[in-house]
N, C-alpha and C positions, 0 to 999 in steps of 0.2 A: 616427402623427400627431405624437408627441413628437419623433421624429427629424426630421420635416419642419420643425417649429417651430424646433428647434435649428439646422438648416441656414439657415433664414431669419435667425435672430439673428446667426449668424456672418457671413453675407453682408452684413448691415447694418453690422457692425463694419468689414468690409473697405471698404464704400462710404464710411463716415465717414473712414477713414484716407486713402483716395484724395482725398476732398474737402479734407482738411487740407493734403495735399501740393500740390494745385492752387492753393488759396487762398494758401498761404504763398509759392509761387513767383510767382504773378501779381502779388501786392501789391508784391513787391520789384522788379519790372520797370517799375512805374509811375514816370514821371519825377517828380522832386522829392526834396528832402533834408529829413528830419524836423527837422534843426537849424534850418531856416528857420522852421518853425512855432513853435519854442520861443524862438529868438533874434531873429527878424525878418530883414529883408534885409541889414542892416548888421552882419553877424557876421564874426568873424575865423576863420581856419583853426584856430587853437588852441582857440577856443570850440567849434567844430564837432567837433573831435576829442574834447573832454571829453564832449559830448553823445553821440557815437557810442560812447564807452567806457561811459558810464552805461547806455545802452540795449542794449549788446551788439552793435551793428551792425558793429563792426570785427572780429568773430569770423567764422570760416567759416560758410557758409550751413547746412551740415549740423548744426553745433553749435547755431546759432540755432534751427533747427527742433526739435531734441530738447529744448532748454531750454523752448521755447514749448509743446511737447506735455506736458512735465512740469508746467508751470504749469496747463495746461488740465485735466490729471488731478487737480490739487488744487483745481480750481474757480476758479483765478486767471486772469481774462481780460485782465489787463494794465492799464496806466494810460494814459489819454488823453494825446495829445501837444498838445492845446489848452492855452492859457495856464493854465486852471484845474487841469489835470493831475489829474483825478478818476479813480478806478477805473472801468473800463468795466463790470464786472459789475453793480454797483448801478444804473448808469444804464440798462442793458438791462432789469433787473427793473422799474424805474420805468415803462418804456415798453412793457412786455409786455402790459399789460391792454388798451389800445386795439387793438393788433394782433390779439391772440387773439380778442377779441370781434368785431372786424370780419370775421375769417376764419370764425369759427363761424357768425355771422349770415349771411354770404354762402353758406356751404355749406347751411345749413338752408333758406334762401330758394330756392336752386337746386334742392334736392331737392323742396320743396313745389311748385315750379313745374314742374320737368322731368318727374318721374315721372307725375303725373296726365295731363299733356298728351301724353306719349309713349304711355301706355296708350290714351288716347282716340283718338289718331291711328291706332294699330294696329287698334283695334276698328272704326273707320270708314275703313278703307283705301280709297284711290282715290275718296273722296267730297270734296265741297267743304271739309268740316271738316279732312280730312287735308291737302289742298293748302294751306289757310290756315296751319295749324299748322306744317307743314314750311317754308313761306316765312318764318314768324316765326323759326324756329330758324336758318335760313340767315342771316337778318339779324343775329341775335345772335352768330353765329360770324364774320360778315364785318366788322362794324363794331368797331373797337378801342374798348375800354371807356373809355380816357382821352379819346378824341375825343368819344364820346357824352356823357361827363360834362361836358366843357368846353362843349359845345353846349347842354346842358340848363341849366347854370348861367348861361350867357350869355343864353339865352332867358328864363329866369325873371327875371333882373335887368333886362333891357331891356323886356320886354313887361309884366311884372307888378310891377316894382320890388320884388322879393322875393328874398332870398338865404337859403338854408337855414342853420340854426344852425352856426356855425363854432367850432372848438375842442373841448374835451373836458371832460366832467364824469364823475367816477367812478361806477360802478354802485352802490357802497355809499353814496355821497353822495346821489344822486338817480337812481333807476333809470329813471324816465320821461324825464328830460332826456337821459340817456345814450342811450336808444332813439331819441329825436328827432334826435340827432346822428349816429346810425348807420344809420338805415333807408334813406336815400337812397344813400349810397355802397355799402351792402351790396346794394341792389336793382340798381343799375347794374352793379356788379362781378359779380353773379350771373347776368347775362344770357348771357354766353358759356358759363359752367359749366352753367347750366340748359339751354342749347341742346344741349350735348354729352350731358347726361343724357337729354334728351328723345329725341334721335336713337337713342341706344343702347337706351333703354327700348322705343321703337317697334320697332326691329329685332329685339330679343329676344322681344318679345311676339308678333310675326308668326311667328317661328320656333317658339315654344312652342305657339301656337294651331293649328299644323299637325300637332302630334304625335297619335299614335293615342289616347292616354288622354284628350286633350281631345275628340276626335271621339266617343269613348265617352261622355263626360259629356254632350255635346250630344244623343247618341242616347237617353240616359236621360231627357231632358227637364228637366235641371237649369236653373235660372235663370242668365242671363248673369252676374249679379253674383257668384253662388256659384262659377261656373266660373272667373271671372277672379281672384277673391280667394283662393279655397281651393286651386285647382289650378294656375293659370298664373302668378300674380304672383310667388310665391316663387322658382320656377325661373328666371323671366325676370330677376329682380333680382340674381342672382349676379354677372354681368359688370358691372352698374351699380355695385356696391360697389367694384369695381376702378377704374372710371372716377372715382368720387368720391375715392379715394385719390390717383390720378394728378393730379387737378386741384389738389391742395394746393400742388404746386410752381408751378403757374400763378398761384395766389392770392398766393404770396409776392411775385412781381413786381408783381402788381396792387396789393397793399397799399402798396408803396413809392411808387407814383404817386398813389393815391387819398388816402393820408394827407396828402400835400402839398396836393392840391387842396382837401380839406375841413378842413384845419387840425387834423388829429388828431396829437397828440404821441406817435406810436408808434415802433416800431423802424424802420419804413421812412423816416420823417422823420429819425431819428437817422442812418440809413445815408447819406442824401443829404447831410446836413450834414457828415458825416465825410468823404465823398468830396470835397466842395468844399474842405474844410480840409486834405485830404491827411493825415488822421489814420489812418495805416495800421493802427495797433493796434486802433482801434475798428472799422475796416472788416473786417479779417480775423476779429475776434471775432464781430461781428454775422453775417457770412456763415456762419461755422461753426455758430452757434446756429440760424440758419435751416435749414441743411443737416441738422443733427441732428433738428430738428423734422419736416422732410419725411421723413427716413428712418424715424423712429419711427411716423409716421402710416401710411406704407406697410407697415411691419412689422405694425402692428395690423390693417390691411386684409388682409394675407396670412393672419394668424392667424384673423381673422373668416371669411375665405373657406373655410379648412379646417374651421371649426366649422359653417358653414352647408351645406357640400357633403359629404354622407356618403361619396361616392366617394373623397375624398381622405384620409379618416380611416384607411382600411385600407391606404393606399399606403405 
């Protein structure tokens, strides 16, 4: 088991390294000169050269990459190219709370919705309950979250003249107000994730319920609740844990859009503003932070999978 965990950790490091190479390369092929952001449109060639020298942009790409990686290893995410020229690291930390809470709330909501519905659909296979629940899951997978969110906001504003609370209040300042501002974006964002969890839960429950030990439990006369909870649910949930880890990457993209729609000052909003301003330092730093977060979550899922499945401990 330890060897398998070590392999997963090494693979995660390789993944992060590949991500840094891709992010560094893509950012530098985006049109635009950082000197424009600092000097404005009416800059001279000499002024631009001074900016390039200060930022190290006149050095070879390989040297720029290793200097950037050395700064990342020290925890230095660079300095923004916007006129305020503030360090990127503290700005990311300031915006991390809304993003993390939105993602955690979305995952918890998706699990609470998806697993019970998936289990119920499996236990009532080929009944009207199963057909209705499967139709709802297909709807959740088919309709983009941002489209559904805009339609709901427009309907609420037009028909009921009500707009959900916009902006952000820290959890430590007012937990209830923070929840009021999070529940709607988290609920809408969780529909697609909950639909994936529901379909996987249903498929795995159907497979597990056909196993011999489940038939033996039925033959012994055990109650359906005991068979589902004690015997079937744990084995059926192992692949669902993997699905939950994989959906974190999807949620990263979802938070970028939903934070803008609901006025949450998170990392997604910071990313959009940095892209619009062509602040490549902030863009590559935010992308790497997102990537490291996704890799860490999937690493934890892999380790949890090993701990939950006894067959992998001896491999």
